[in-house]
N, CA and C atoms as a LAMMPS dump frame, in Angstrom:
ITEM: TIMESTEP
0
ITEM: NUMBER OF ATOMS
411
ITEM: BOX BOUNDS ff ff ff
-5.0000000000000000e+02 5.0000000000000000e+02
-5.0000000000000000e+02 5.0000000000000000e+02
-5.0000000000000000e+02 5.0000000000000000e+02
ITEM: ATOMS id mol type element x y z
1 1 1 N -10.096 7.943 -7.952
2 1 2 C -9.725 6.907 -7
3 1 3 C -8.915 7.563 -5.883
4 2 1 N -9.314 7.287 -4.66
5 2 2 C -8.635 7.863 -3.511
6 2 3 C -7.946 6.766 -2.715
7 3 1 N -6.88 7.148 -2.026
8 3 2 C -6.085 6.195 -1.25
9 3 3 C -6.927 5.467 -0.211
10 4 1 N -7.897 6.156 0.383
11 4 2 C -8.718 5.55 1.437
12 4 3 C -9.621 4.428 0.914
13 5 1 N -9.83 4.358 -0.392
14 5 2 C -10.687 3.328 -0.993
15 5 3 C -9.912 2.092 -1.441
16 6 1 N -8.597 2.082 -1.256
17 6 2 C -7.766 0.969 -1.71
18 6 3 C -7.676 -0.079 -0.606
19 7 1 N -7.914 -1.347 -0.997
20 7 2 C -7.963 -2.442 -0.033
21 7 3 C -6.969 -3.547 -0.38
22 8 1 N -6.461 -4.191 0.651
23 8 2 C -5.682 -5.419 0.52
24 8 3 C -6.543 -6.513 1.149
25 9 1 N -6.704 -7.632 0.442
26 9 2 C -7.585 -8.699 0.912
27 9 3 C -6.777 -9.977 1.05
28 10 1 N -6.799 -10.572 2.241
29 10 2 C -6.035 -11.799 2.452
30 10 3 C -6.567 -12.899 1.545
31 11 1 N -5.661 -13.633 0.965
32 11 2 C -6.03 -14.72 0.062
33 11 3 C -6.253 -14.28 -1.367
34 12 1 N -6.212 -12.968 -1.626
35 12 2 C -6.387 -12.44 -2.978
36 12 3 C -5.17 -11.57 -3.288
37 13 1 N -4.402 -11.916 -4.323
38 13 2 C -3.205 -11.126 -4.63
39 13 3 C -3.545 -9.748 -5.19
40 14 1 N -2.666 -8.789 -4.96
41 14 2 C -2.848 -7.455 -5.515
42 14 3 C -3.643 -6.538 -4.607
43 15 1 N -4.075 -5.423 -5.199
44 15 2 C -4.847 -4.418 -4.478
45 15 3 C -6.184 -4.217 -5.164
46 16 1 N -7.157 -3.743 -4.402
47 16 2 C -8.514 -3.616 -4.912
48 16 3 C -9.122 -2.284 -4.505
49 17 1 N -10.035 -1.816 -5.332
50 17 2 C -10.787 -0.605 -5.048
51 17 3 C -12.18 -1.023 -4.588
52 18 1 N -12.647 -0.442 -3.506
53 18 2 C -13.985 -0.724 -3.004
54 18 3 C -15.001 -0.195 -4.006
55 19 1 N -16.006 -1.035 -4.356
56 19 2 C -17.048 -0.623 -5.286
57 19 3 C -18.39 -0.503 -4.575
58 20 1 N -18.825 -1.588 -3.914
59 20 2 C -20.139 -1.574 -3.258
60 20 3 C -20.258 -2.71 -2.254
61 21 1 N -21.283 -2.622 -1.445
62 21 2 C -21.614 -3.68 -0.493
63 21 3 C -22.459 -4.726 -1.222
64 22 1 N -22.278 -5.995 -0.894
65 22 2 C -23.122 -7.055 -1.453
66 22 3 C -23.725 -7.854 -0.298
67 23 1 N -24.595 -8.787 -0.621
68 23 2 C -25.238 -9.589 0.423
69 23 3 C -24.223 -10.445 1.175
70 24 1 N -23.197 -10.923 0.461
71 24 2 C -22.247 -11.858 1.064
72 24 3 C -20.886 -11.253 1.364
73 25 1 N -20.735 -9.943 1.219
74 25 2 C -19.445 -9.309 1.482
75 25 3 C -19.378 -7.95 0.814
76 26 1 N -18.283 -7.71 0.083
77 26 2 C -18.147 -6.452 -0.658
78 26 3 C -17.711 -6.748 -2.081
79 27 1 N -18.094 -5.869 -2.98
80 27 2 C -17.676 -5.975 -4.378
81 27 3 C -16.456 -5.082 -4.534
82 28 1 N -15.393 -5.65 -5.099
83 28 2 C -14.144 -4.921 -5.284
84 28 3 C -13.706 -5.022 -6.742
85 29 1 N -12.867 -4.076 -7.132
86 29 2 C -12.33 -4.057 -8.494
87 29 3 C -10.813 -4.091 -8.408
88 30 1 N -10.204 -5.025 -9.139
89 30 2 C -8.757 -5.173 -9.129
90 30 3 C -8.098 -3.96 -9.781
91 31 1 N -7.041 -3.437 -9.167
92 31 2 C -6.305 -2.327 -9.767
93 31 3 C -5.45 -2.802 -10.922
94 32 1 N -5.116 -4.081 -10.935
95 32 2 C -4.251 -4.624 -11.981
96 32 3 C -4.989 -4.777 -13.307
97 33 1 N -6.178 -5.395 -13.28
98 33 2 C -6.864 -5.674 -14.545
99 33 3 C -8.299 -5.148 -14.628
100 34 1 N -8.779 -4.497 -13.576
101 34 2 C -10.113 -3.917 -13.607
102 34 3 C -11.253 -4.906 -13.421
103 35 1 N -10.937 -6.159 -13.156
104 35 2 C -11.979 -7.166 -12.955
105 35 3 C -12.651 -6.961 -11.605
106 36 1 N -13.95 -7.162 -11.607
107 36 2 C -14.698 -7.061 -10.355
108 36 3 C -14.923 -8.449 -9.779
109 37 1 N -14.891 -8.51 -8.464
110 37 2 C -15.141 -9.784 -7.791
111 37 3 C -15.745 -9.5 -6.424
112 38 1 N -16.212 -10.558 -5.806
113 38 2 C -16.811 -10.441 -4.48
114 38 3 C -15.803 -10.921 -3.441
115 39 1 N -15.568 -10.104 -2.435
116 39 2 C -14.739 -10.51 -1.299
117 39 3 C -15.706 -10.922 -0.2
118 40 1 N -15.62 -12.165 0.208
119 40 2 C -16.547 -12.703 1.204
120 40 3 C -16.448 -11.934 2.52
121 41 1 N -17.541 -11.932 3.247
122 41 2 C -17.581 -11.242 4.537
123 41 3 C -16.582 -11.84 5.522
124 42 1 N -16.174 -13.087 5.3
125 42 2 C -15.211 -13.736 6.198
126 42 3 C -13.764 -13.407 5.835
127 43 1 N -13.527 -12.768 4.683
128 43 2 C -12.168 -12.396 4.274
129 43 3 C -11.636 -11.289 5.167
130 44 1 N -10.33 -11.329 5.383
131 44 2 C -9.696 -10.255 6.146
132 44 3 C -9.361 -9.128 5.182
133 45 1 N -10.071 -8.027 5.288
134 45 2 C -9.908 -6.886 4.389
135 45 3 C -9.239 -5.759 5.169
136 46 1 N -8.173 -5.191 4.599
137 46 2 C -7.467 -4.084 5.246
138 46 3 C -7.42 -2.895 4.302
139 47 1 N -7.834 -1.746 4.781
140 47 2 C -7.696 -0.509 4.007
141 47 3 C -6.243 -0.057 4.142
142 48 1 N -5.617 0.305 3.035
143 48 2 C -4.215 0.737 3.103
144 48 3 C -4.051 1.964 3.998
145 49 1 N -5.092 2.772 4.102
146 49 2 C -5.018 3.972 4.941
147 49 3 C -4.935 3.634 6.428
148 50 1 N -5.224 2.381 6.787
149 50 2 C -5.178 1.953 8.194
150 50 3 C -3.863 1.254 8.552
151 51 1 N -2.99 1.043 7.584
152 51 2 C -1.749 0.287 7.8
153 51 3 C -0.597 1.254 8.065
154 52 1 N 0.294 0.868 8.972
155 52 2 C 1.472 1.693 9.247
156 52 3 C 2.712 0.811 9.335
157 53 1 N 3.873 1.461 9.295
158 53 2 C 5.162 0.769 9.368
159 53 3 C 5.828 1.086 10.696
160 54 1 N 6.511 0.094 11.241
161 54 2 C 7.275 0.293 12.468
162 54 3 C 8.514 1.132 12.174
163 55 1 N 8.779 2.101 13.027
164 55 2 C 10.024 2.855 12.946
165 55 3 C 10.639 2.866 14.334
166 56 1 N 11.8 3.448 14.439
167 56 2 C 12.473 3.508 15.729
168 56 3 C 11.788 4.501 16.663
169 57 1 N 10.955 5.379 16.122
170 57 2 C 10.172 6.314 16.936
171 57 3 C 8.705 5.957 16.802
172 58 1 N 7.9 6.942 16.389
173 58 2 C 6.476 6.718 16.147
174 58 3 C 6.297 5.912 14.857
175 59 1 N 5.25 5.089 14.815
176 59 2 C 4.952 4.362 13.582
177 59 3 C 4.542 5.369 12.504
178 60 1 N 4.873 5.044 11.25
179 60 2 C 4.567 5.936 10.131
180 60 3 C 3.49 5.29 9.271
181 61 1 N 2.485 6.067 8.902
182 61 2 C 1.402 5.569 8.056
183 61 3 C 1.959 5.132 6.705
184 62 1 N 1.372 4.091 6.151
185 62 2 C 1.802 3.583 4.851
186 62 3 C 1.694 4.674 3.786
187 63 1 N 0.717 5.559 3.918
188 63 2 C 0.565 6.666 2.968
189 63 3 C 1.825 7.533 2.958
190 64 1 N 2.397 7.789 4.126
191 64 2 C 3.628 8.587 4.219
192 64 3 C 4.806 7.835 3.607
193 65 1 N 4.869 6.522 3.835
194 65 2 C 5.934 5.705 3.238
195 65 3 C 5.841 5.783 1.724
196 66 1 N 4.633 5.642 1.179
197 66 2 C 4.438 5.703 -0.269
198 66 3 C 4.759 7.094 -0.818
199 67 1 N 4.442 8.142 -0.053
200 67 2 C 4.764 9.507 -0.481
201 67 3 C 6.28 9.674 -0.587
202 68 1 N 7.002 9.141 0.38
203 68 2 C 8.471 9.208 0.336
204 68 3 C 9.027 8.396 -0.837
205 69 1 N 8.432 7.215 -1.087
206 69 2 C 8.884 6.394 -2.213
207 69 3 C 8.624 7.123 -3.53
208 70 1 N 7.475 7.778 -3.624
209 70 2 C 7.112 8.515 -4.83
210 70 3 C 8.116 9.635 -5.096
211 71 1 N 8.471 10.382 -4.042
212 71 2 C 9.447 11.468 -4.178
213 71 3 C 10.827 10.908 -4.521
214 72 1 N 11.215 9.824 -3.87
215 72 2 C 12.525 9.209 -4.101
216 72 3 C 12.659 8.711 -5.541
217 73 1 N 11.575 8.152 -6.088
218 73 2 C 11.603 7.59 -7.44
219 73 3 C 11.221 8.596 -8.522
220 74 1 N 10.98 9.832 -8.151
221 74 2 C 10.622 10.848 -9.129
222 74 3 C 9.29 10.568 -9.814
223 75 1 N 8.346 9.996 -9.082
224 75 2 C 7.025 9.739 -9.637
225 75 3 C 6.916 8.485 -10.475
226 76 1 N 7.957 7.695 -10.477
227 76 2 C 7.948 6.457 -11.268
228 76 3 C 7.848 5.249 -10.336
229 77 1 N 7.671 4.082 -10.958
230 77 2 C 7.653 2.851 -10.173
231 77 3 C 9.01 2.652 -9.509
232 78 1 N 8.984 1.987 -8.372
233 78 2 C 10.194 1.776 -7.597
234 78 3 C 10.839 0.431 -7.882
235 79 1 N 11.667 0.014 -6.974
236 79 2 C 12.358 -1.263 -7.047
237 79 3 C 11.34 -2.4 -7.096
238 80 1 N 11.633 -3.419 -7.871
239 80 2 C 10.732 -4.568 -7.972
240 80 3 C 10.734 -5.363 -6.673
241 81 1 N 9.587 -5.923 -6.345
242 81 2 C 9.483 -6.756 -5.146
243 81 3 C 10.139 -8.122 -5.343
244 82 1 N 10.649 -8.359 -6.549
245 82 2 C 11.304 -9.639 -6.845
246 82 3 C 12.825 -9.561 -6.734
247 83 1 N 13.333 -8.415 -6.328
248 83 2 C 14.779 -8.248 -6.147
249 83 3 C 15.243 -9.051 -4.928
250 84 1 N 16.557 -9.115 -4.75
251 84 2 C 17.113 -9.851 -3.613
252 84 3 C 16.764 -9.124 -2.304
253 85 1 N 16.664 -9.88 -1.205
254 85 2 C 16.358 -9.253 0.089
255 85 3 C 17.34 -8.139 0.463
256 86 1 N 18.609 -8.306 0.131
257 86 2 C 19.609 -7.289 0.461
258 86 3 C 19.333 -5.987 -0.282
259 87 1 N 18.97 -6.092 -1.584
260 87 2 C 18.668 -4.898 -2.376
261 87 3 C 17.425 -4.193 -1.836
262 88 1 N 16.419 -4.981 -1.467
263 88 2 C 15.184 -4.389 -0.952
264 88 3 C 15.445 -3.672 0.37
265 89 1 N 16.229 -4.274 1.261
266 89 2 C 16.55 -3.65 2.546
267 89 3 C 17.344 -2.357 2.336
268 90 1 N 18.302 -2.379 1.413
269 90 2 C 19.11 -1.193 1.14
270 90 3 C 18.244 -0.067 0.569
271 91 1 N 17.37 -0.411 -0.355
272 91 2 C 16.454 0.568 -0.953
273 91 3 C 15.559 1.178 0.127
274 92 1 N 14.986 0.324 0.956
275 92 2 C 14.078 0.784 2.001
276 92 3 C 14.815 1.664 3.003
277 93 1 N 16.065 1.332 3.299
278 93 2 C 16.86 2.129 4.234
279 93 3 C 17.129 3.53 3.677
280 94 1 N 17.216 3.664 2.346
281 94 2 C 17.41 4.978 1.735
282 94 3 C 16.119 5.792 1.774
283 95 1 N 14.998 5.141 1.507
284 95 2 C 13.708 5.823 1.464
285 95 3 C 13.205 6.145 2.87
286 96 1 N 13.349 5.206 3.782
287 96 2 C 12.833 5.339 5.147
288 96 3 C 13.932 4.93 6.128
289 97 1 N 14.937 5.801 6.322
290 97 2 C 16.094 5.42 7.141
291 97 3 C 15.756 5.039 8.582
292 98 1 N 14.641 5.544 9.106
293 98 2 C 14.307 5.266 10.498
294 98 3 C 13.457 4.014 10.696
295 99 1 N 13.243 3.211 9.631
296 99 2 C 12.412 2.013 9.817
297 99 3 C 13.076 1.037 10.781
298 100 1 N 12.266 0.336 11.559
299 100 2 C 12.758 -0.59 12.585
300 100 3 C 13.212 -1.89 11.914
301 101 1 N 14.502 -2.096 11.853
302 101 2 C 15.074 -3.245 11.146
303 101 3 C 14.763 -4.586 11.805
304 102 1 N 14.386 -4.557 13.087
305 102 2 C 14.054 -5.8 13.781
306 102 3 C 12.598 -6.21 13.592
307 103 1 N 11.698 -5.228 13.529
308 103 2 C 10.273 -5.551 13.437
309 103 3 C 9.718 -5.515 12.014
310 104 1 N 10.4 -4.855 11.098
311 104 2 C 9.957 -4.83 9.7
312 104 3 C 10.72 -5.922 8.964
313 105 1 N 10 -6.937 8.537
314 105 2 C 10.61 -8.088 7.885
315 105 3 C 10.694 -7.88 6.376
316 106 1 N 11.491 -8.709 5.714
317 106 2 C 11.631 -8.633 4.256
318 106 3 C 10.265 -8.797 3.584
319 107 1 N 9.414 -9.655 4.133
320 107 2 C 8.078 -9.849 3.549
321 107 3 C 7.257 -8.563 3.613
322 108 1 N 7.445 -7.753 4.658
323 108 2 C 6.743 -6.466 4.764
324 108 3 C 7.252 -5.486 3.704
325 109 1 N 8.559 -5.456 3.517
326 109 2 C 9.165 -4.579 2.509
327 109 3 C 8.696 -5.007 1.123
328 110 1 N 8.688 -6.311 0.89
329 110 2 C 8.251 -6.852 -0.397
330 110 3 C 6.813 -6.431 -0.694
331 111 1 N 5.939 -6.533 0.3
332 111 2 C 4.537 -6.139 0.147
333 111 3 C 4.431 -4.647 -0.153
334 112 1 N 5.176 -3.829 0.592
335 112 2 C 5.133 -2.378 0.385
336 112 3 C 5.6 -2.016 -1.023
337 113 1 N 6.678 -2.64 -1.488
338 113 2 C 7.175 -2.365 -2.839
339 113 3 C 6.161 -2.79 -3.893
340 114 1 N 5.596 -3.962 -3.718
341 114 2 C 4.604 -4.468 -4.661
342 114 3 C 3.392 -3.545 -4.709
343 115 1 N 2.863 -3.185 -3.55
344 115 2 C 1.686 -2.321 -3.486
345 115 3 C 1.975 -0.946 -4.082
346 116 1 N 3.137 -0.386 -3.768
347 116 2 C 3.499 0.93 -4.31
348 116 3 C 3.517 0.879 -5.835
349 117 1 N 4.156 -0.139 -6.396
350 117 2 C 4.242 -0.247 -7.857
351 117 3 C 2.874 -0.445 -8.496
352 118 1 N 1.988 -1.192 -7.834
353 118 2 C 0.621 -1.368 -8.347
354 118 3 C -0.103 -0.02 -8.363
355 119 1 N 0.018 0.738 -7.278
356 119 2 C -0.668 2.032 -7.186
357 119 3 C -0.162 3.021 -8.228
358 120 1 N 1.15 3.109 -8.389
359 120 2 C 1.709 4.031 -9.376
360 120 3 C 1.315 3.576 -10.789
361 121 1 N 1.346 2.265 -11.025
362 121 2 C 0.92 1.731 -12.321
363 121 3 C -0.535 2.027 -12.623
364 122 1 N -1.37 2.124 -11.577
365 122 2 C -2.797 2.426 -11.75
366 122 3 C -3.059 3.929 -11.834
367 123 1 N -2.001 4.734 -11.705
368 123 2 C -2.147 6.176 -11.853
369 123 3 C -2.384 6.948 -10.57
370 124 1 N -2.262 6.304 -9.415
371 124 2 C -2.435 7.02 -8.151
372 124 3 C -1.127 7.735 -7.817
373 125 1 N -1.213 9.05 -7.61
374 125 2 C 0.003 9.819 -7.349
375 125 3 C -0.029 10.547 -6.014
376 126 1 N -1.197 10.604 -5.368
377 126 2 C -1.298 11.247 -4.063
378 126 3 C -1.758 10.228 -3.041
379 127 1 N -0.988 10.1 -1.993
380 127 2 C -1.271 9.115 -0.952
381 127 3 C -1.676 9.864 0.316
382 128 1 N -2.915 10.355 0.33
383 128 2 C -3.386 11.151 1.469
384 128 3 C -4.323 10.335 2.327
385 129 1 N -4.174 10.506 3.626
386 129 2 C -5.083 9.876 4.577
387 129 3 C -6.336 10.737 4.722
388 130 1 N -7.47 10.139 5.096
389 130 2 C -8.719 10.908 5.208
390 130 3 C -8.622 12.15 6.086
391 131 1 N -7.958 12.11 7.241
392 131 2 C -7.87 13.283 8.1
393 131 3 C -7.021 14.382 7.468
394 132 1 N -6.043 14.013 6.603
395 132 2 C -5.241 15.017 5.906
396 132 3 C -6.108 15.77 4.9
397 133 1 N -7.005 15.036 4.226
398 133 2 C -7.88 15.654 3.241
399 133 3 C -8.826 16.646 3.922
400 134 1 N -9.359 16.291 5.096
401 134 2 C -10.292 17.171 5.788
402 134 3 C -9.617 18.435 6.289
403 135 1 N -8.383 18.338 6.764
404 135 2 C -7.705 19.503 7.304
405 135 3 C -7.293 20.493 6.211
406 136 1 N -7.193 20.041 4.956
407 136 2 C -6.802 20.922 3.874
408 136 3 C -7.987 21.694 3.316
409 137 1 N -9.207 21.233 3.601
410 137 2 C -10.398 21.892 3.04
411 137 3 C -10.808 23.099 3.83
């Protein structure tokens, strides 16, 4: 499983792995329970490799944020997304001190924490973007 194949689908909780194209959309597999389902062509599907976080300078790819979280947590799951907003903001400020506090909302931090914990729970330990993989070969 590669980071570029991980999807977030609006209206469907959790994260999904792309499996195949179908007549009415795409077939995805839940990272949480391995169940396969169809995401309709009208669903808003976002690849995690295309998402970035606002910082005070250049935006940082979500893969880089997850890499920093992985290093900060020593390869283990991080803070729960169910913690208080103050705890989540403090945690995020330690992991990504340059994040833009005005444009990154608590809901964004909550999503990032939830997604990170799902990925680590599913055994994903390398968060590489497609262009990073090509340059290393």
